[in-house]
N, C-alpha and C positions, 0 to 999 in steps of 0.2 A: 629454696633453702640455700643459704650461703655455705660453701664448703669451708670447713674449719681446718686451716693449716696454720702453723706458727713456726717461727724459727726456733731451732733447738739451741742448746747451750753453745757457748763460744767454740768448744772443741769439736762441735759437729756441723758447723756452718758449711763446710765443704761437702757434706754428705746430702744436702738437700733439705727439704722442709718436712717436718713431721706431719702426718695426716691423721687427725683425730677420728675421722669417720672410718678409715681403714682399720684402726685399732679396734673400734667397736665391731666392725664387720668380721674381722678375723677372730675376735673373742666369741662372737655368736656362732661362727662356723665351727669353732672348737668346742662349742656347747659348755662354756665355762662361765661361771658367775664372776662378778668383779672381785669378790673375795677369793675365789679359787685362783684366778689369774694373779692376784696380788700375792697370795701364798707361794705360788710357783716362781714368781719373778722377784720375790724378796722385798716387797713394798706394801703399802697400806691400801685397803680398798678405796679410801678417800682419794689417794693419789691416782689410782686408776680412773676413778670418776672424773677427776679434774683433767686428766689427759684426754679422756673421751669427749668431754665438753669443749675441749680446746682452750681451757683456762690457762693451762701451763703445758709446756712441752718437755719431754724427758731429755736428759743428756744422752749422748750416743751410747754410753755404757749401759744405761737403763733400756734403751731401745734394743740393744743386743739381748739383754735378759728377757725382755718382753717377747721378742721374736722367738727365742729359744723355748719359752714357756708355751707359746702358741704353735710350735712346730713349723715356724715360718722363717724366712730369711729376713735379716734386719731391713734390707732394701724395700721389703713389701710394706713397711710402715712409713715409707717416704712417699710424698705426693707424686713424685715422678718415677717411683720404683715399680718393678713388676709385681703383680698380685700372685705370688706363689704361696699356696696355703699349707702344704705339707710335703712330706717325703714322697708320697705316692705321686702327687702332681709333678714334683720335680723329676722323678724317675720317668714318668710318661713323657715329659718334655724332652728329657735327655735322649730317650729312645727315638722320638720323632725327629729330633735334630740329627740323629745318626743316619737317618734314611735319606735316599735320594728324593728329589721332588716327586717323582712318580710313585715311589714307595710310600711317601707321606700321604699322597692323595689316596692311594689304595687303603692304607691303614685307617685314615679318617672316614672313608666311605664305608669300611667294614664296621667301625664304631657306630656310625649313623644307622646302618642297617640293624645292628643289634639293639640299639636304643629304640628304634621304631618298632621292632618286633616285640620288645618288652612293653612298650606303651600300648600296643594293640592287645596284649595278653592281660593287661590289668583292667579290672572293671572301672567304668567311668565314675568319677566322683560327682555326686549331685551338687548343684550350686547351692550355696548357703544363702538364705534370705537375710537381708539387712533389716534389723529392727524386730526380728521374730515373726511369728505367724500373724496373718491378718485376722482380725476379729469380725 
């Protein structure tokens, strides 16, 4: 599948390329419908749909409004920007950046340990069959 990026309006050329797939991904992460995102960003659901398909690219002012509505940084909607999803992720990255290299390694090891113990405590999810039960 071809990655959909397109040049934003003239005022935003210096900021990089808008990434339609990132908008769709961030909207899904925020659990918002196109209508809900449109209401929060002050545009129409049709406009959101066209952005996500890569038919049109928003001007930088709209990128800022979309990012704010998604709880993300505007750069996260650019193809070459970081994928920062929300304030929690931003805070975690800030805290990790404030640590020494050995402190970061220890913190990440602890997070991995906690995640592994949580995975082991959860009951396994049975695989779903594709196409339903056999007859």
